[in-house]
mmCIF file of the N, C-alpha and C atoms, coordinates in Angstrom:
data_MODEL
# 
_entry.id   MODEL 
# 
loop_
_atom_site.group_PDB 
_atom_site.id 
_atom_site.type_symbol 
_atom_site.label_atom_id 
_atom_site.label_alt_id 
_atom_site.label_comp_id 
_atom_site.label_asym_id 
_atom_site.label_entity_id 
_atom_site.label_seq_id 
_atom_site.pdbx_PDB_ins_code 
_atom_site.Cartn_x 
_atom_site.Cartn_y 
_atom_site.Cartn_z 
_atom_site.occupancy 
_atom_site.B_iso_or_equiv 
_atom_site.pdbx_formal_charge 
_atom_site.auth_seq_id 
_atom_site.auth_comp_id 
_atom_site.auth_asym_id 
_atom_site.auth_atom_id 
_atom_site.pdbx_PDB_model_num 
ATOM 1   N N  . UNK A 1 1  ? -0.009  12.807  9.246   1.00 0.00 ? 1  UNK A N  1 
ATOM 2   C CA . UNK A 1 1  ? -0.513  11.967  8.185   1.00 0.00 ? 1  UNK A CA 1 
ATOM 3   C C  . UNK A 1 1  ? 0.278   10.655  8.195   1.00 0.00 ? 1  UNK A C  1 
ATOM 4   N N  . UNK A 1 2  ? -0.423  9.560   8.161   1.00 0.00 ? 2  UNK A N  1 
ATOM 5   C CA . UNK A 1 2  ? 0.198   8.234   8.179   1.00 0.00 ? 2  UNK A CA 1 
ATOM 6   C C  . UNK A 1 2  ? 0.611   7.826   6.772   1.00 0.00 ? 2  UNK A C  1 
ATOM 7   N N  . UNK A 1 3  ? 1.551   6.879   6.703   1.00 0.00 ? 3  UNK A N  1 
ATOM 8   C CA . UNK A 1 3  ? 1.979   6.319   5.418   1.00 0.00 ? 3  UNK A CA 1 
ATOM 9   C C  . UNK A 1 3  ? 1.814   4.811   5.447   1.00 0.00 ? 3  UNK A C  1 
ATOM 10  N N  . UNK A 1 4  ? 1.461   4.261   4.291   1.00 0.00 ? 4  UNK A N  1 
ATOM 11  C CA . UNK A 1 4  ? 1.347   2.818   4.108   1.00 0.00 ? 4  UNK A CA 1 
ATOM 12  C C  . UNK A 1 4  ? 1.705   2.526   2.648   1.00 0.00 ? 4  UNK A C  1 
ATOM 13  N N  . UNK A 1 5  ? 1.826   1.250   2.306   1.00 0.00 ? 5  UNK A N  1 
ATOM 14  C CA . UNK A 1 5  ? 2.306   0.873   0.975   1.00 0.00 ? 5  UNK A CA 1 
ATOM 15  C C  . UNK A 1 5  ? 1.407   -0.197  0.377   1.00 0.00 ? 5  UNK A C  1 
ATOM 16  N N  . UNK A 1 6  ? 1.237   -0.117  -0.939  1.00 0.00 ? 6  UNK A N  1 
ATOM 17  C CA . UNK A 1 6  ? 0.324   -1.013  -1.638  1.00 0.00 ? 6  UNK A CA 1 
ATOM 18  C C  . UNK A 1 6  ? 0.882   -1.300  -3.029  1.00 0.00 ? 6  UNK A C  1 
ATOM 19  N N  . UNK A 1 7  ? 0.563   -2.471  -3.582  1.00 0.00 ? 7  UNK A N  1 
ATOM 20  C CA . UNK A 1 7  ? 0.872   -2.702  -4.986  1.00 0.00 ? 7  UNK A CA 1 
ATOM 21  C C  . UNK A 1 7  ? -0.429  -2.897  -5.736  1.00 0.00 ? 7  UNK A C  1 
ATOM 22  N N  . UNK A 1 8  ? -0.474  -2.308  -6.922  1.00 0.00 ? 8  UNK A N  1 
ATOM 23  C CA . UNK A 1 8  ? -1.698  -2.312  -7.716  1.00 0.00 ? 8  UNK A CA 1 
ATOM 24  C C  . UNK A 1 8  ? -1.343  -1.873  -9.129  1.00 0.00 ? 8  UNK A C  1 
ATOM 25  N N  . UNK A 1 9  ? -2.161  -2.255  -10.087 1.00 0.00 ? 9  UNK A N  1 
ATOM 26  C CA . UNK A 1 9  ? -1.965  -1.791  -11.465 1.00 0.00 ? 9  UNK A CA 1 
ATOM 27  C C  . UNK A 1 9  ? -2.228  -0.295  -11.570 1.00 0.00 ? 9  UNK A C  1 
ATOM 28  N N  . UNK A 1 10 ? -3.228  0.174   -10.856 1.00 0.00 ? 10 UNK A N  1 
ATOM 29  C CA . UNK A 1 10 ? -3.673  1.559   -10.968 1.00 0.00 ? 10 UNK A CA 1 
ATOM 30  C C  . UNK A 1 10 ? -3.381  2.347   -9.701  1.00 0.00 ? 10 UNK A C  1 
ATOM 31  N N  . UNK A 1 11 ? -3.224  3.651   -9.870  1.00 0.00 ? 11 UNK A N  1 
ATOM 32  C CA . UNK A 1 11 ? -2.998  4.545   -8.740  1.00 0.00 ? 11 UNK A CA 1 
ATOM 33  C C  . UNK A 1 11 ? -4.232  4.564   -7.842  1.00 0.00 ? 11 UNK A C  1 
ATOM 34  N N  . UNK A 1 12 ? -4.042  4.388   -6.525  1.00 0.00 ? 12 UNK A N  1 
ATOM 35  C CA . UNK A 1 12 ? -5.187  4.480   -5.609  1.00 0.00 ? 12 UNK A CA 1 
ATOM 36  C C  . UNK A 1 12 ? -5.831  5.866   -5.701  1.00 0.00 ? 12 UNK A C  1 
ATOM 37  N N  . UNK A 1 13 ? -7.151  5.903   -5.744  1.00 0.00 ? 13 UNK A N  1 
ATOM 38  C CA . UNK A 1 13 ? -7.883  7.172   -5.902  1.00 0.00 ? 13 UNK A CA 1 
ATOM 39  C C  . UNK A 1 13 ? -7.958  7.941   -4.591  1.00 0.00 ? 13 UNK A C  1 
ATOM 40  N N  . UNK A 1 14 ? -7.730  9.231   -4.677  1.00 0.00 ? 14 UNK A N  1 
ATOM 41  C CA . UNK A 1 14 ? -7.874  10.110  -3.524  1.00 0.00 ? 14 UNK A CA 1 
ATOM 42  C C  . UNK A 1 14 ? -9.295  9.991   -2.986  1.00 0.00 ? 14 UNK A C  1 
ATOM 43  N N  . UNK A 1 15 ? -9.412  9.840   -1.670  1.00 0.00 ? 15 UNK A N  1 
ATOM 44  C CA . UNK A 1 15 ? -10.716 9.712   -1.031  1.00 0.00 ? 15 UNK A CA 1 
ATOM 45  C C  . UNK A 1 15 ? -11.175 8.278   -0.849  1.00 0.00 ? 15 UNK A C  1 
ATOM 46  N N  . UNK A 1 16 ? -10.546 7.336   -1.567  1.00 0.00 ? 16 UNK A N  1 
ATOM 47  C CA . UNK A 1 16 ? -10.933 5.931   -1.417  1.00 0.00 ? 16 UNK A CA 1 
ATOM 48  C C  . UNK A 1 16 ? -10.238 5.337   -0.193  1.00 0.00 ? 16 UNK A C  1 
ATOM 49  N N  . UNK A 1 17 ? -10.750 4.232   0.297   1.00 0.00 ? 17 UNK A N  1 
ATOM 50  C CA . UNK A 1 17 ? -10.136 3.508   1.401   1.00 0.00 ? 17 UNK A CA 1 
ATOM 51  C C  . UNK A 1 17 ? -9.604  2.196   0.862   1.00 0.00 ? 17 UNK A C  1 
ATOM 52  N N  . UNK A 1 18 ? -8.315  1.909   1.133   1.00 0.00 ? 18 UNK A N  1 
ATOM 53  C CA . UNK A 1 18 ? -7.665  0.715   0.599   1.00 0.00 ? 18 UNK A CA 1 
ATOM 54  C C  . UNK A 1 18 ? -6.932  -0.023  1.716   1.00 0.00 ? 18 UNK A C  1 
ATOM 55  N N  . UNK A 1 19 ? -6.675  -1.294  1.482   1.00 0.00 ? 19 UNK A N  1 
ATOM 56  C CA . UNK A 1 19 ? -5.840  -2.082  2.380   1.00 0.00 ? 19 UNK A CA 1 
ATOM 57  C C  . UNK A 1 19 ? -4.399  -1.934  1.929   1.00 0.00 ? 19 UNK A C  1 
ATOM 58  N N  . UNK A 1 20 ? -3.474  -1.893  2.891   1.00 0.00 ? 20 UNK A N  1 
ATOM 59  C CA . UNK A 1 20 ? -2.084  -1.648  2.545   1.00 0.00 ? 20 UNK A CA 1 
ATOM 60  C C  . UNK A 1 20 ? -1.150  -2.300  3.563   1.00 0.00 ? 20 UNK A C  1 
ATOM 61  N N  . UNK A 1 21 ? 0.128   -2.300  3.198   1.00 0.00 ? 21 UNK A N  1 
ATOM 62  C CA . UNK A 1 21 ? 1.188   -2.823  4.051   1.00 0.00 ? 21 UNK A CA 1 
ATOM 63  C C  . UNK A 1 21 ? 1.755   -1.717  4.928   1.00 0.00 ? 21 UNK A C  1 
ATOM 64  N N  . UNK A 1 22 ? 2.243   -2.110  6.067   1.00 0.00 ? 22 UNK A N  1 
ATOM 65  C CA . UNK A 1 22 ? 2.823   -1.207  7.051   1.00 0.00 ? 22 UNK A CA 1 
ATOM 66  C C  . UNK A 1 22 ? 4.141   -0.597  6.578   1.00 0.00 ? 22 UNK A C  1 
ATOM 67  N N  . UNK A 1 23 ? 4.930   -1.359  5.812   1.00 0.00 ? 23 UNK A N  1 
ATOM 68  C CA . UNK A 1 23 ? 6.233   -0.878  5.363   1.00 0.00 ? 23 UNK A CA 1 
ATOM 69  C C  . UNK A 1 23 ? 6.496   -1.308  3.924   1.00 0.00 ? 23 UNK A C  1 
ATOM 70  N N  . UNK A 1 24 ? 7.382   -0.578  3.270   1.00 0.00 ? 24 UNK A N  1 
ATOM 71  C CA . UNK A 1 24 ? 7.751   -0.914  1.898   1.00 0.00 ? 24 UNK A CA 1 
ATOM 72  C C  . UNK A 1 24 ? 8.485   -2.250  1.859   1.00 0.00 ? 24 UNK A C  1 
ATOM 73  N N  . UNK A 1 25 ? 9.303   -2.521  2.869   1.00 0.00 ? 25 UNK A N  1 
ATOM 74  C CA . UNK A 1 25 ? 10.033  -3.797  2.885   1.00 0.00 ? 25 UNK A CA 1 
ATOM 75  C C  . UNK A 1 25 ? 9.073   -4.979  3.024   1.00 0.00 ? 25 UNK A C  1 
ATOM 76  N N  . UNK A 1 26 ? 8.026   -4.853  3.836   1.00 0.00 ? 26 UNK A N  1 
ATOM 77  C CA . UNK A 1 26 ? 7.037   -5.932  3.971   1.00 0.00 ? 26 UNK A CA 1 
ATOM 78  C C  . UNK A 1 26 ? 6.294   -6.145  2.656   1.00 0.00 ? 26 UNK A C  1 
ATOM 79  N N  . UNK A 1 27 ? 5.979   -5.067  1.963   1.00 0.00 ? 27 UNK A N  1 
ATOM 80  C CA . UNK A 1 27 ? 5.305   -5.158  0.662   1.00 0.00 ? 27 UNK A CA 1 
ATOM 81  C C  . UNK A 1 27 ? 6.198   -5.877  -0.340  1.00 0.00 ? 27 UNK A C  1 
ATOM 82  N N  . UNK A 1 28 ? 7.462   -5.483  -0.405  1.00 0.00 ? 28 UNK A N  1 
ATOM 83  C CA . UNK A 1 28 ? 8.392   -6.095  -1.367  1.00 0.00 ? 28 UNK A CA 1 
ATOM 84  C C  . UNK A 1 28 ? 8.618   -7.569  -1.062  1.00 0.00 ? 28 UNK A C  1 
ATOM 85  N N  . UNK A 1 29 ? 8.708   -7.922  0.225   1.00 0.00 ? 29 UNK A N  1 
ATOM 86  C CA . UNK A 1 29 ? 8.860   -9.323  0.613   1.00 0.00 ? 29 UNK A CA 1 
ATOM 87  C C  . UNK A 1 29 ? 7.670   -10.147 0.133   1.00 0.00 ? 29 UNK A C  1 
ATOM 88  N N  . UNK A 1 30 ? 6.478   -9.661  0.359   1.00 0.00 ? 30 UNK A N  1 
ATOM 89  C CA . UNK A 1 30 ? 5.270   -10.358 -0.072  1.00 0.00 ? 30 UNK A CA 1 
ATOM 90  C C  . UNK A 1 30 ? 5.230   -10.480 -1.589  1.00 0.00 ? 30 UNK A C  1 
ATOM 91  N N  . UNK A 1 31 ? 5.523   -9.395  -2.292  1.00 0.00 ? 31 UNK A N  1 
ATOM 92  C CA . UNK A 1 31 ? 5.477   -9.401  -3.756  1.00 0.00 ? 31 UNK A CA 1 
ATOM 93  C C  . UNK A 1 31 ? 6.492   -10.382 -4.340  1.00 0.00 ? 31 UNK A C  1 
ATOM 94  N N  . UNK A 1 32 ? 7.679   -10.447 -3.765  1.00 0.00 ? 32 UNK A N  1 
ATOM 95  C CA . UNK A 1 32 ? 8.700   -11.381 -4.251  1.00 0.00 ? 32 UNK A CA 1 
ATOM 96  C C  . UNK A 1 32 ? 8.256   -12.825 -4.069  1.00 0.00 ? 32 UNK A C  1 
ATOM 97  N N  . UNK A 1 33 ? 7.565   -13.110 -2.980  1.00 0.00 ? 33 UNK A N  1 
ATOM 98  C CA . UNK A 1 33 ? 7.075   -14.465 -2.727  1.00 0.00 ? 33 UNK A CA 1 
ATOM 99  C C  . UNK A 1 33 ? 5.997   -14.869 -3.723  1.00 0.00 ? 33 UNK A C  1 
ATOM 100 N N  . UNK A 1 34 ? 5.324   -13.879 -4.343  1.00 0.00 ? 34 UNK A N  1 
ATOM 101 C CA . UNK A 1 34 ? 4.248   -14.152 -5.292  1.00 0.00 ? 34 UNK A CA 1 
ATOM 102 C C  . UNK A 1 34 ? 4.760   -14.445 -6.699  1.00 0.00 ? 34 UNK A C  1 
ATOM 103 N N  . UNK A 1 35 ? 6.039   -14.170 -6.967  1.00 0.00 ? 35 UNK A N  1 
ATOM 104 C CA . UNK A 1 35 ? 6.596   -14.403 -8.284  1.00 0.00 ? 35 UNK A CA 1 
ATOM 105 C C  . UNK A 1 35 ? 6.855   -13.099 -9.012  1.00 0.00 ? 35 UNK A C  1 
ATOM 106 N N  . UNK A 1 36 ? 6.998   -13.165 -10.350 1.00 0.00 ? 36 UNK A N  1 
ATOM 107 C CA . UNK A 1 36 ? 7.325   -11.968 -11.124 1.00 0.00 ? 36 UNK A CA 1 
ATOM 108 C C  . UNK A 1 36 ? 6.308   -10.839 -10.900 1.00 0.00 ? 36 UNK A C  1 
ATOM 109 N N  . UNK A 1 37 ? 6.825   -9.625  -10.865 1.00 0.00 ? 37 UNK A N  1 
ATOM 110 C CA . UNK A 1 37 ? 5.985   -8.454  -10.582 1.00 0.00 ? 37 UNK A CA 1 
ATOM 111 C C  . UNK A 1 37 ? 4.963   -8.193  -11.685 1.00 0.00 ? 37 UNK A C  1 
ATOM 112 N N  . UNK A 1 38 ? 5.331   -8.427  -12.928 1.00 0.00 ? 38 UNK A N  1 
ATOM 113 C CA . UNK A 1 38 ? 4.420   -8.142  -14.029 1.00 0.00 ? 38 UNK A CA 1 
ATOM 114 C C  . UNK A 1 38 ? 4.192   -6.650  -14.162 1.00 0.00 ? 38 UNK A C  1 
ATOM 115 N N  . UNK A 1 39 ? 2.914   -6.236  -14.227 1.00 0.00 ? 39 UNK A N  1 
ATOM 116 C CA . UNK A 1 39 ? 2.606   -4.818  -14.420 1.00 0.00 ? 39 UNK A CA 1 
ATOM 117 C C  . UNK A 1 39 ? 2.304   -4.095  -13.120 1.00 0.00 ? 39 UNK A C  1 
ATOM 118 N N  . UNK A 1 40 ? 2.391   -4.785  -11.998 1.00 0.00 ? 40 UNK A N  1 
ATOM 119 C CA . UNK A 1 40 ? 2.074   -4.162  -10.717 1.00 0.00 ? 40 UNK A CA 1 
ATOM 120 C C  . UNK A 1 40 ? 3.040   -3.028  -10.400 1.00 0.00 ? 40 UNK A C  1 
ATOM 121 N N  . UNK A 1 41 ? 2.485   -1.963  -9.827  1.00 0.00 ? 41 UNK A N  1 
ATOM 122 C CA . UNK A 1 41 ? 3.277   -0.815  -9.400  1.00 0.00 ? 41 UNK A CA 1 
ATOM 123 C C  . UNK A 1 41 ? 3.191   -0.714  -7.888  1.00 0.00 ? 41 UNK A C  1 
ATOM 124 N N  . UNK A 1 42 ? 4.227   -0.176  -7.289  1.00 0.00 ? 42 UNK A N  1 
ATOM 125 C CA . UNK A 1 42 ? 4.242   0.038   -5.843  1.00 0.00 ? 42 UNK A CA 1 
ATOM 126 C C  . UNK A 1 42 ? 3.862   1.477   -5.553  1.00 0.00 ? 42 UNK A C  1 
ATOM 127 N N  . UNK A 1 43 ? 2.995   1.666   -4.547  1.00 0.00 ? 43 UNK A N  1 
ATOM 128 C CA . UNK A 1 43 ? 2.492   3.000   -4.203  1.00 0.00 ? 43 UNK A CA 1 
ATOM 129 C C  . UNK A 1 43 ? 2.744   3.306   -2.736  1.00 0.00 ? 43 UNK A C  1 
ATOM 130 N N  . UNK A 1 44 ? 3.222   4.511   -2.460  1.00 0.00 ? 44 UNK A N  1 
ATOM 131 C CA . UNK A 1 44 ? 3.289   5.017   -1.094  1.00 0.00 ? 44 UNK A CA 1 
ATOM 132 C C  . UNK A 1 44 ? 2.040   5.857   -0.894  1.00 0.00 ? 44 UNK A C  1 
ATOM 133 N N  . UNK A 1 45 ? 1.251   5.481   0.087   1.00 0.00 ? 45 UNK A N  1 
ATOM 134 C CA . UNK A 1 45 ? -0.028  6.146   0.329   1.00 0.00 ? 45 UNK A CA 1 
ATOM 135 C C  . UNK A 1 45 ? 0.070   6.957   1.615   1.00 0.00 ? 45 UNK A C  1 
ATOM 136 N N  . UNK A 1 46 ? -0.305  8.202   1.524   1.00 0.00 ? 46 UNK A N  1 
ATOM 137 C CA . UNK A 1 46 ? -0.400  9.063   2.702   1.00 0.00 ? 46 UNK A CA 1 
ATOM 138 C C  . UNK A 1 46 ? -1.875  9.297   2.965   1.00 0.00 ? 46 UNK A C  1 
ATOM 139 N N  . UNK A 1 47 ? -2.255  9.233   4.241   1.00 0.00 ? 47 UNK A N  1 
ATOM 140 C CA . UNK A 1 47 ? -3.652  9.446   4.570   1.00 0.00 ? 47 UNK A CA 1 
ATOM 141 C C  . UNK A 1 47 ? -3.946  9.157   6.021   1.00 0.00 ? 47 UNK A C  1 
ATOM 142 N N  . UNK A 1 48 ? -5.196  8.879   6.281   1.00 0.00 ? 48 UNK A N  1 
ATOM 143 C CA . UNK A 1 48 ? -5.673  8.609   7.637   1.00 0.00 ? 48 UNK A CA 1 
ATOM 144 C C  . UNK A 1 48 ? -5.927  7.119   7.793   1.00 0.00 ? 48 UNK A C  1 
ATOM 145 N N  . UNK A 1 49 ? -5.327  6.516   8.814   1.00 0.00 ? 49 UNK A N  1 
ATOM 146 C CA . UNK A 1 49 ? -5.557  5.096   9.070   1.00 0.00 ? 49 UNK A CA 1 
ATOM 147 C C  . UNK A 1 49 ? -6.956  4.925   9.653   1.00 0.00 ? 49 UNK A C  1 
ATOM 148 N N  . UNK A 1 50 ? -7.738  4.083   8.995   1.00 0.00 ? 50 UNK A N  1 
ATOM 149 C CA . UNK A 1 50 ? -9.108  3.793   9.416   1.00 0.00 ? 50 UNK A CA 1 
ATOM 150 C C  . UNK A 1 50 ? -9.114  2.620   10.390  1.00 0.00 ? 50 UNK A C  1 
ATOM 151 N N  . UNK A 1 51 ? -8.277  1.623   10.082  1.00 0.00 ? 51 UNK A N  1 
ATOM 152 C CA . UNK A 1 51 ? -8.199  0.423   10.915  1.00 0.00 ? 51 UNK A CA 1 
ATOM 153 C C  . UNK A 1 51 ? -6.799  -0.154  10.803  1.00 0.00 ? 51 UNK A C  1 
ATOM 154 N N  . UNK A 1 52 ? -6.318  -0.784  11.880  1.00 0.00 ? 52 UNK A N  1 
ATOM 155 C CA . UNK A 1 52 ? -4.989  -1.389  11.892  1.00 0.00 ? 52 UNK A CA 1 
ATOM 156 C C  . UNK A 1 52 ? -5.050  -2.612  12.794  1.00 0.00 ? 52 UNK A C  1 
ATOM 157 N N  . UNK A 1 53 ? -4.898  -3.797  12.194  1.00 0.00 ? 53 UNK A N  1 
ATOM 158 C CA . UNK A 1 53 ? -4.972  -5.016  13.007  1.00 0.00 ? 53 UNK A CA 1 
ATOM 159 C C  . UNK A 1 53 ? -3.608  -5.460  13.544  1.00 0.00 ? 53 UNK A C  1 
ATOM 160 N N  . UNK A 1 54 ? -2.561  -4.658  13.280  1.00 0.00 ? 54 UNK A N  1 
ATOM 161 C CA . UNK A 1 54 ? -1.238  -4.949  13.822  1.00 0.00 ? 54 UNK A CA 1 
ATOM 162 C C  . UNK A 1 54 ? -0.373  -5.868  12.985  1.00 0.00 ? 54 UNK A C  1 
ATOM 163 N N  . UNK A 1 55 ? -0.922  -6.457  11.939  1.00 0.00 ? 55 UNK A N  1 
ATOM 164 C CA . UNK A 1 55 ? -0.132  -7.336  11.071  1.00 0.00 ? 55 UNK A CA 1 
ATOM 165 C C  . UNK A 1 55 ? 0.564   -6.510  9.989   1.00 0.00 ? 55 UNK A C  1 
ATOM 166 N N  . UNK A 1 56 ? 1.565   -7.090  9.301   1.00 0.00 ? 56 UNK A N  1 
ATOM 167 C CA . UNK A 1 56 ? 2.294   -6.328  8.280   1.00 0.00 ? 56 UNK A CA 1 
ATOM 168 C C  . UNK A 1 56 ? 1.407   -5.786  7.156   1.00 0.00 ? 56 UNK A C  1 
ATOM 169 N N  . UNK A 1 57 ? 0.295   -6.482  6.855   1.00 0.00 ? 57 UNK A N  1 
ATOM 170 C CA . UNK A 1 57 ? -0.576  -6.044  5.760   1.00 0.00 ? 57 UNK A CA 1 
ATOM 171 C C  . UNK A 1 57 ? -1.976  -5.675  6.240   1.00 0.00 ? 57 UNK A C  1 
ATOM 172 N N  . UNK A 1 58 ? -2.101  -5.301  7.509   1.00 0.00 ? 58 UNK A N  1 
ATOM 173 C CA . UNK A 1 58 ? -3.424  -5.089  8.089   1.00 0.00 ? 58 UNK A CA 1 
ATOM 174 C C  . UNK A 1 58 ? -3.852  -3.646  8.242   1.00 0.00 ? 58 UNK A C  1 
ATOM 175 N N  . UNK A 1 59 ? -3.333  -2.769  7.417   1.00 0.00 ? 59 UNK A N  1 
ATOM 176 C CA . UNK A 1 59 ? -3.728  -1.363  7.514   1.00 0.00 ? 59 UNK A CA 1 
ATOM 177 C C  . UNK A 1 59 ? -4.814  -1.056  6.494   1.00 0.00 ? 59 UNK A C  1 
ATOM 178 N N  . UNK A 1 60 ? -5.824  -0.377  6.954   1.00 0.00 ? 60 UNK A N  1 
ATOM 179 C CA . UNK A 1 60 ? -6.864  0.157   6.073   1.00 0.00 ? 60 UNK A CA 1 
ATOM 180 C C  . UNK A 1 60 ? -6.712  1.675   6.160   1.00 0.00 ? 60 UNK A C  1 
ATOM 181 N N  . UNK A 1 61 ? -6.458  2.318   5.024   1.00 0.00 ? 61 UNK A N  1 
ATOM 182 C CA . UNK A 1 61 ? -6.119  3.737   5.019   1.00 0.00 ? 61 UNK A CA 1 
ATOM 183 C C  . UNK A 1 61 ? -6.965  4.500   4.009   1.00 0.00 ? 61 UNK A C  1 
ATOM 184 N N  . UNK A 1 62 ? -7.406  5.689   4.394   1.00 0.00 ? 62 UNK A N  1 
ATOM 185 C CA . UNK A 1 62 ? -8.136  6.573   3.481   1.00 0.00 ? 62 UNK A CA 1 
ATOM 186 C C  . UNK A 1 62 ? -7.091  7.397   2.735   1.00 0.00 ? 62 UNK A C  1 
ATOM 187 N N  . UNK A 1 63 ? -7.087  7.312   1.413   1.00 0.00 ? 63 UNK A N  1 
ATOM 188 C CA . UNK A 1 63 ? -6.053  7.899   0.576   1.00 0.00 ? 63 UNK A CA 1 
ATOM 189 C C  . UNK A 1 63 ? -6.215  9.415   0.475   1.00 0.00 ? 63 UNK A C  1 
ATOM 190 N N  . UNK A 1 64 ? -5.161  10.113  0.866   1.00 0.00 ? 64 UNK A N  1 
ATOM 191 C CA . UNK A 1 64 ? -5.092  11.563  0.641   1.00 0.00 ? 64 UNK A CA 1 
ATOM 192 C C  . UNK A 1 64 ? -4.116  11.867  -0.493  1.00 0.00 ? 64 UNK A C  1 
ATOM 193 N N  . UNK A 1 65 ? -3.091  10.997  -0.599  1.00 0.00 ? 65 UNK A N  1 
ATOM 194 C CA . UNK A 1 65 ? -2.105  11.167  -1.667  1.00 0.00 ? 65 UNK A CA 1 
ATOM 195 C C  . UNK A 1 65 ? -1.452  9.822   -1.937  1.00 0.00 ? 65 UNK A C  1 
ATOM 196 N N  . UNK A 1 66 ? -1.163  9.543   -3.198  1.00 0.00 ? 66 UNK A N  1 
ATOM 197 C CA . UNK A 1 66 ? -0.454  8.308   -3.556  1.00 0.00 ? 66 UNK A CA 1 
ATOM 198 C C  . UNK A 1 66 ? 0.609   8.650   -4.586  1.00 0.00 ? 66 UNK A C  1 
ATOM 199 N N  . UNK A 1 67 ? 1.846   8.184   -4.305  1.00 0.00 ? 67 UNK A N  1 
ATOM 200 C CA . UNK A 1 67 ? 2.932   8.384   -5.264  1.00 0.00 ? 67 UNK A CA 1 
ATOM 201 C C  . UNK A 1 67 ? 3.563   7.030   -5.544  1.00 0.00 ? 67 UNK A C  1 
ATOM 202 N N  . UNK A 1 68 ? 3.997   6.851   -6.786  1.00 0.00 ? 68 UNK A N  1 
ATOM 203 C CA . UNK A 1 68 ? 4.622   5.581   -7.165  1.00 0.00 ? 68 UNK A CA 1 
ATOM 204 C C  . UNK A 1 68 ? 6.051   5.534   -6.645  1.00 0.00 ? 68 UNK A C  1 
ATOM 205 N N  . UNK A 1 69 ? 6.429   4.393   -6.089  1.00 0.00 ? 69 UNK A N  1 
ATOM 206 C CA . UNK A 1 69 ? 7.779   4.172   -5.589  1.00 0.00 ? 69 UNK A CA 1 
ATOM 207 C C  . UNK A 1 69 ? 8.355   2.933   -6.256  1.00 0.00 ? 69 UNK A C  1 
ATOM 208 N N  . UNK A 1 70 ? 9.657   2.773   -6.149  1.00 0.00 ? 70 UNK A N  1 
ATOM 209 C CA . UNK A 1 70 ? 10.316  1.595   -6.747  1.00 0.00 ? 70 UNK A CA 1 
ATOM 210 C C  . UNK A 1 70 ? 10.686  0.603   -5.682  1.00 0.00 ? 70 UNK A C  1 
# 
């Protein structure tokens, strides 16, 4: 099972397909560049990679499990 990372207000739904970051550090770097976090939460997503364009934020993953991370 692959892992990817995403920030969102809501927990990604099991069975849905979402775009995500390759690593938690890449996600945090991007989020810091955007300014204050506000209400956004960070999620570690486990699932099946549908598509990967090789960039830090180019993963499309089908969600099997999502847990909130800091």
